[in-house]
C-alpha positions in Angstrom: -27.0 -16.2 -12.7 -29.0 -17.2 -9.6 -28.8 -14.8 -6.8 -29.7 -15.1 -3.1 -30.0 -11.9 -1.0 -29.5 -12.5 2.8 -30.4 -10.2 5.7 -29.2 -11.0 9.2 -31.3 -9.5 12.1 -30.3 -9.4 15.7 -32.8 -9.5 18.6 -32.4 -9.0 22.4 -34.5 -9.4 25.5 -37.5 -6.9 26.1 -36.5 -3.3 26.6 -37.4 -3.5 30.3 -35.3 -6.5 30.9 -32.2 -5.4 29.0 -28.8 -7.0 28.7 -27.8 -9.9 31.1 -24.3 -11.3 31.7 -23.7 -14.1 29.2 -25.8 -12.5 26.4 -24.1 -11.9 23.1 -23.1 -8.3 22.3 -24.1 -6.6 19.1 -24.1 -3.0 18.1 -27.9 -2.4 18.2 -30.1 -5.6 18.5 -33.8 -5.0 18.5 -35.6 -5.6 21.8 -38.3 -8.2 21.5 -41.1 -5.7 22.4 -40.1 -3.5 19.5 -40.8 -3.9 15.8 -37.3 -2.8 14.8 -36.2 -2.1 11.2 -36.4 -5.6 9.5 -39.9 -4.9 7.9 -38.8 -1.7 6.5 -35.7 -3.4 5.0 -37.7 -6.2 3.4 -40.5 -3.8 2.1 -37.8 -1.6 0.5 -36.9 -4.5 -1.8 -40.1 -3.9 -3.7 -38.3 -1.4 -5.9 -36.0 -4.2 -7.4 -36.6 -5.0 -11.0 -34.8 -8.3 -11.1 -35.8 -11.6 -9.5 -34.0 -12.9 -6.3 -34.4 -15.3 -3.4 -34.5 -13.7 0.0 -33.4 -15.3 3.3 -33.5 -13.7 6.7 -31.3 -15.0 9.6 -32.9 -14.6 13.0 -30.1 -14.0 15.6 -31.0 -14.0 19.3 -28.6 -12.6 21.9 -29.4 -15.5 24.3 -30.6 -19.1 24.2 -33.6 -18.5 26.4 -35.3 -16.1 23.9 -34.5 -18.3 20.8 -38.1 -19.5 20.3 -39.5 -15.9 20.8 -37.1 -14.5 18.4 -37.9 -17.0 15.7 -41.7 -16.3 16.2 -41.2 -12.5 16.0 -38.9 -12.6 12.9 -41.2 -15.0 11.0 -44.2 -12.8 11.7 -42.4 -9.7 10.5 -41.1 -11.5 7.5 -44.6 -12.9 6.6 -46.1 -9.5 6.9 -43.5 -7.7 4.9 -43.4 -10.3 2.1 -46.7 -9.0 0.7 -44.8 -5.8 -0.4 -42.4 -7.8 -2.4 -44.8 -10.6 -3.5 -42.5 -13.4 -2.6 -41.9 -15.8 0.2 -39.1 -15.0 2.7 -37.0 -17.9 4.0 -36.2 -17.4 7.7 -33.3 -19.3 9.2 -33.2 -19.3 13.0 -31.9 -21.6 15.8 -34.4 -24.4 14.9 -33.1 -24.5 11.4 -29.6 -24.5 12.6 -30.4 -27.4 14.9 -31.7 -29.4 12.0 -28.6 -28.5 9.9 -26.4 -29.8 12.7 -28.5 -33.1 12.9 -28.0 -33.7 9.2 -24.3 -33.3 9.5 -24.2 -35.5 12.5 -26.2 -38.1 10.9 -23.6 -38.2 8.1 -20.9 -38.5 10.7 -19.7 -35.0 9.9 -19.5 -33.9 13.5 -16.4 -31.8 12.9 -18.3 -29.4 10.7 -20.8 -28.2 13.3 -18.8 -25.5 14.9 -18.5 -23.8 11.4 -22.1 -23.1 11.4 -23.2 -21.1 14.5 -25.6 -18.3 15.4 -23.4 -16.4 17.8 -21.1 -13.5 16.8 -20.9 -11.3 13.7 -18.4 -13.6 11.8 -20.4 -16.8 12.4 -23.6 -15.1 11.3 -21.9 -13.9 8.2 -20.7 -17.5 7.4 -24.3 -18.5 7.5 -24.9 -15.6 5.0 -22.6 -17.6 2.7 -23.8 -21.1 3.6 -27.4 -20.5 2.9 -26.8 -19.3 -0.8 -24.6 -22.3 -1.2 -27.5 -24.6 0.0 -29.8 -22.8 -2.4 -27.4 -23.4 -5.3 -26.9 -19.7 -5.8 -24.1 -18.2 -8.0 -23.9 -15.1 -6.0 -24.5 -14.1 -2.4 -25.8 -10.5 -1.7 -25.3 -9.3 1.9 -27.4 -6.4 3.3 -28.4 -5.6 6.8 -31.8 -4.9 8.5 -31.0 -1.3 9.2 -30.7 -0.4 5.6 -33.1 0.4 2.8 -32.7 -0.3 -0.9 -33.6 2.7 -3.0 -32.1 1.9 -6.3 -34.4 -0.2 -8.7 -31.2 -1.3 -10.5 -29.4 -2.4 -7.4 -29.3 -6.1 -8.4 -28.5 -5.3 -11.9 -25.5 -3.5 -10.8 -24.7 -6.3 -8.3 -24.8 -8.9 -11.2 -22.9 -6.5 -13.7 -19.3 -7.4 -12.7 -19.4 -10.3 -10.3 -17.7 -13.4 -11.7 -16.2 -11.6 -14.7 -12.7 -10.1 -15.2 -11.2 -6.6 -15.3 -7.6 -6.0 -16.4 -7.2 -9.7 -16.7 -8.1 -10.4 -13.2 -11.2 -12.2 -11.9 -13.8 -10.3 -9.9 -14.6 -12.6 -6.9 -16.2 -9.9 -4.6 -17.8 -6.5 -5.2 -18.6 -4.0 -2.5 -21.0 -1.1 -2.6 -21.1 1.8 0.0 -23.5 3.4 2.5 -25.5 6.5 1.9 -25.9 8.2 5.2 -29.3 9.1 6.5 -28.6 12.8 6.0 -27.0 12.3 2.5 -23.6 11.6 1.2 -21.2 8.8 2.1 -18.9 10.6 4.7 -19.0 9.5 8.3 -19.8 12.7 10.3 -18.6 13.0 13.9 -17.9 16.1 15.9 -14.1 16.4 16.4 -12.7 16.0 19.8 -9.0 16.4 20.8 -8.3 12.6 21.2 -9.3 12.0 17.5 -6.0 13.6 16.6 -4.4 10.3 17.5 -7.4 8.0 17.0 -8.2 9.4 13.6 -10.5 6.6 12.5 -13.2 8.9 11.2 -10.7 11.0 9.2 -8.9 8.1 7.6 -12.2 6.4 6.7 -13.4 9.5 4.9 -10.1 9.8 3.2 -10.5 6.3 1.9 -14.1 6.9 0.9 -13.1 10.0 -1.1 -10.4 8.1 -3.0 -12.5 4.9 -3.8 -16.1 6.2 -3.7 -15.8 9.7 -4.8 -13.4 9.3 -7.7 -13.4 7.1 -10.9 -13.2 4.7 -12.4 -16.3 3.1 -11.3 -14.7 -0.2 -10.4 -11.5 -0.3 -8.5 -9.8 -2.8 -6.1 -10.6 -1.6 -2.6 -9.0 -1.9 0.9 -12.3 -1.7 2.7 -15.8 -3.2 2.4 -19.2 -2.6 4.1 -20.8 -5.8 5.5 -24.2 -4.6 4.6 -23.4 -4.2 0.9 -21.3 -7.1 -0.2 -21.6 -9.2 -3.4 -19.8 -12.5 -3.2 -19.3 -15.1 -6.0 -19.6 -18.8 -5.2 -16.0 -19.2 -6.2 -15.0 -17.0 -3.3 -17.6 -18.0 -0.7 -17.0 -21.7 -1.2 -13.3 -21.1 -0.5 -13.0 -18.4 2.0 -14.9 -18.0 5.3 -15.3 -15.2 7.8 -12.9 -15.6 10.7 -14.8 -16.1 14.0 -11.5 -15.1 15.7 -12.5 -11.4 15.2 -15.5 -10.1 17.2 -16.3 -7.3 14.8 -15.0 -5.5 11.7 -15.6 -8.9 10.1 -16.3 -7.3 6.7 -12.9 -5.8 6.2 -11.4 -8.9 7.8 -13.1 -10.9 5.1 -11.6 -8.7 2.4 -8.1 -9.4 4.1 -8.8 -13.2 4.1 -9.9 -12.9 0.5 -6.6 -11.3 -0.5 -4.4 -13.8 1.6 -6.0 -16.6 -0.5 -5.4 -14.8 -3.8 -9.0 -13.5 -4.3 -10.0 -10.0 -5.3 -12.5 -7.5 -3.9 -13.6 -4.4 -5.9 -15.6 -1.3 -4.9 -18.4 -0.1 -7.3 -19.0 3.4 -6.8 -22.5 3.3 -8.4 -23.7 0.5 -6.0 -25.2 1.8 -2.7 -27.8 1.3 0.0 -29.2 3.8 2.4 -27.9 3.1 6.0 -30.4 4.1 8.7 -29.2 2.6 12.0 -30.6 3.3 15.4 -28.4 5.6 17.6 -25.4 3.8 19.1 -25.7 3.3 23.0 -22.3 2.1 23.8 -19.9 4.7 25.4 -16.9 5.8 23.4 -14.3 4.0 25.5 -16.1 0.7 24.8 -16.3 1.4 21.0 -12.5 2.2 21.1 -11.9 -1.1 23.0 -13.8 -3.1 20.4 -11.6 -1.6 17.7 -8.4 -2.4 19.7 -9.2 -6.1 19.8 -10.1 -5.9 16.1 -7.0 -4.1 14.8 -4.5 -6.0 17.1 -5.9 -9.3 15.9 -5.8 -8.3 12.2 -2.3 -6.9 12.6 -1.1 -10.1 14.1 -2.7 -12.1 11.3 -0.7 -10.0 8.8 2.4 -10.2 10.8 2.1 -14.0 11.2 2.0 -14.7 7.5 4.4 -17.2 5.9 4.8 -18.0 2.2 2.8 -20.9 1.3 1.6 -22.3 -2.2 -1.9 -21.3 -1.4 -1.6 -17.8 -0.1 -0.4 -14.3 -1.0 1.3 -12.0 1.3 -0.7 -9.0 2.3 1.0 -5.9 3.9 -0.6 -3.2 6.0 0.4 -0.7 3.3 -1.7 -2.6 0.8 -4.7 -1.5 2.9 -3.9 2.2 3.1 -5.4 4.5 3.9 -8.0 2.5 6.0 -7.7 0.2 7.6 -4.0 0.1 6.9 -3.2 3.0 9.2 -4.4 1.0 12.1 -2.4 -2.2 11.3 1.2 -0.8 11.7 3.8 -0.7 14.3 2.6 2.6 15.8 -0.9 1.2 16.9 -0.1 1.0 20.5 1.2 4.7 20.4 -2.1 5.8 18.8 -4.0 3.9 21.5 -2.2 5.3 24.4 -2.1 8.9 23.2 -5.9 8.9 22.3 -6.9 7.1 25.5 -5.0 9.5 27.8 -6.7 12.4 26.1 -10.2 10.8 26.2 -9.7 9.8 29.9 -9.0 13.4 30.7 -12.2 14.4 28.8 -14.2 12.0 30.9 -12.7 13.3 34.2 -13.5 16.9 33.2 -17.2 15.7 32.6 -17.2 14.1 36.1 -17.3 10.6 34.7 -14.6 8.8 36.8 -15.7 5.3 35.6 -15.4 6.2 31.9 -12.0 7.8 32.6 -10.8 4.5 34.3 -12.2 2.3 31.6 -10.5 4.4 28.9 -7.1 4.0 30.7 -7.7 0.3 31.0 -7.7 0.2 27.1 -4.0 1.0 27.1 -3.2 -2.2 29.2 -5.7 -4.3 27.2 -3.8 -3.4 24.0 -0.5 -4.5 25.6 -1.7 -7.8 27.0 -5.3 -9.1 26.8 -6.0 -8.2 23.1 -2.8 -9.9 22.0 -3.8 -13.3 20.4 -2.4 -16.3 22.1 -2.2 -18.2 18.9 -1.1 -17.2 15.4 -4.2 -15.9 13.6 -2.6 -16.6 10.2 -2.1 -20.3 11.0 -5.7 -20.4 12.5 -7.0 -19.0 9.2 -5.2 -21.7 7.1 -6.8 -24.3 9.3 -10.2 -22.6 9.2 -10.0 -22.2 5.4 -9.3 -25.9 4.9 -12.2 -27.0 7.0 -14.6 -24.5 5.5 -13.7 -25.6 1.9 -14.2 -29.3 2.9 -17.6 -28.4 4.3 -18.6 -26.6 1.2 -17.3 -29.5 -1.0 -19.3 -32.1 1.1 -22.6 -30.1 1.1 -22.4 -29.3 -2.6 -23.3 -33.0 -3.4 -26.8 -33.0 -4.9 -28.5 -35.2 -2.3 -26.9 -33.6 0.7 -27.8 -30.0 -0.6 -31.4 -31.1 -1.2 -31.7 -32.4 2.4 -30.2 -29.2 3.7 -32.4 -27.0 1.7 -35.5 -28.7 3.3 -34.3 -27.2 6.6 -34.7 -23.7 5.1 -38.3 -24.2 4.4 -39.0 -25.4 7.9 -41.6 -23.0 9.4 
């Protein structure tokens, strides 16, 4: 079983320049004048006892720093590769341009938009496309703010994937995050608005149910993007949906279920998650979740019975994310945002208070998709499967693989 491990890494302008209008927004991209966490992540793979191919995807937040980001990421990858005693493939904007040229040369212009370096879902799709080009049976996705501590991580990753349990195929396996301070619980100080926006509480409830209890392998309603094991039978059929700006990992699990696939959680498979501190204000993080949950709820609500799909209900995803995909979502948003707005006012932050209240109106209007996300997914899936079928041909795949080795 051939396995490819893929690490996306996000980079922004120098710290002194900061974010500019038009730049892509990610949780914590590394400034170009920092070293970041990528080297640490690669070096941590030295503990692994099984062989693997490693690819790193270099993601810039803007076009004008693309060349600098590629140079920086290639340097870090080259330096860290000594610790694992193997070459590291780096896929950046120049590699993507070559890939597009190959598809254009074959008169496959319609596939180009499926392969992009902008947005979490597009980057995750490259995390599937690269193992496909490499002829891998399994794609293993981790992130650059993690470290692998378990020498048997890859052994566990291979143990169930592509097999069956209870007569059902295992298309995807998710591990979980160990927090820097230990354990798997998300730890946040309680604030009154969290009574209504109970995301942390529901996540920990789900973690206790699926991580903290047996059996070892169980079908799961959530998955962590930085610890996903995906079999080729799944990644050649189901893509990440670029219509969602974040939370693409759980959205992929939903897409998988819609197309009749399965995702299981292995409570012995983990990585250590060591992210930099989040800098975005609370009102902004809630706004991002509003867009995400309203889009996913519309996707579930818009389902129709087709020969190729299975109906997925919010209750199938309880306790998390199901609790945010039901009819009371707007009520949860309004009650939480009014309390948080008052908290901002009491702290003297008038702008934070206003932005929080704006979330209520955004949930009612702006965040509501103008199209049917389910129909969009059906069309996306057809095109993705067509791309994967076309690029599976031996000669095409060999030509594409050469772009992965372009320095």
